[in-house]
C-alpha positions in Angstrom: 1.2 17.0 17.9 0.5 13.6 16.5 2.3 10.3 16.3 1.6 8.5 13.0 2.3 4.8 13.0 1.9 2.7 9.9 3.0 -0.8 8.9 2.2 -3.6 6.5 3.2 -7.2 6.2 2.5 -7.7 2.5 4.6 -10.9 2.4 1.6 -12.6 4.0 -0.5 -11.8 0.9 1.8 -12.1 -2.1 3.2 -15.4 -3.3 6.9 -15.5 -3.7 6.2 -17.5 -6.9 4.5 -14.5 -8.4 7.5 -13.1 -10.4 5.4 -10.3 -11.8 4.8 -8.4 -8.6 6.4 -10.2 -5.6 9.7 -8.2 -5.9 7.8 -4.9 -5.8 6.4 -5.3 -2.3 7.9 -6.0 1.1 7.1 -5.6 4.8 7.7 -2.2 6.3 6.8 0.1 9.1 7.2 3.8 9.9 6.8 6.1 12.9 6.6 9.8 12.3 6.0 12.6 14.8 4.0 15.4 13.2 3.8 18.9 14.8 2.1 22.0 13.4 3.9 25.2 13.7 2.0 28.4 12.6 5.3 30.2 11.6 5.7 27.8 8.7 2.2 28.3 7.3 0.1 25.6 5.5 1.4 22.2 4.7 0.8 20.4 1.5 1.5 16.8 0.5 1.9 15.3 -3.0 2.3 11.5 -3.5 3.1 12.0 -7.2 1.2 8.9 -8.1 -1.3 8.7 -11.0 -2.2 5.0 -10.9 -2.4 4.9 -14.7 -0.5 1.6 -14.9 -2.1 0.0 -11.8 -3.4 -2.9 -13.9 0.2 -4.2 -14.1 0.2 -5.0 -10.3 -3.5 -5.2 -9.6 -5.0 -8.4 -8.1 -8.7 -8.7 -9.0 -9.8 -10.6 -5.9 -10.3 -9.9 -2.3 -11.9 -6.8 -0.5 -15.4 -5.5 -0.9 -15.6 -4.9 -4.6 -14.5 -8.4 -5.7 -14.6 -10.8 -2.7 -12.3 -13.8 -2.8 -13.5 -16.9 -4.5 -12.1 -20.3 -5.5 -11.0 -18.7 -8.9 -9.2 -15.7 -7.3 -7.4 -17.9 -4.8 -5.9 -20.2 -7.3 -2.2 -19.7 -7.9 
């Protein structure tokens, strides 16, 4: 058995003035109890996400690949 807890407070990161992506993201949380039962066999998960249009909501700044700078922090 496993208890999976996940949450995000994306409102701390996105500007409400960003009309392009602010409405797509919100704060959320989930708690799920997961238990394996051999009578059901293997489990498979599919997120059905291909990421092909990720550039529409991508922010090129922050993280390890492109650290924040004065330019990326400008509104």
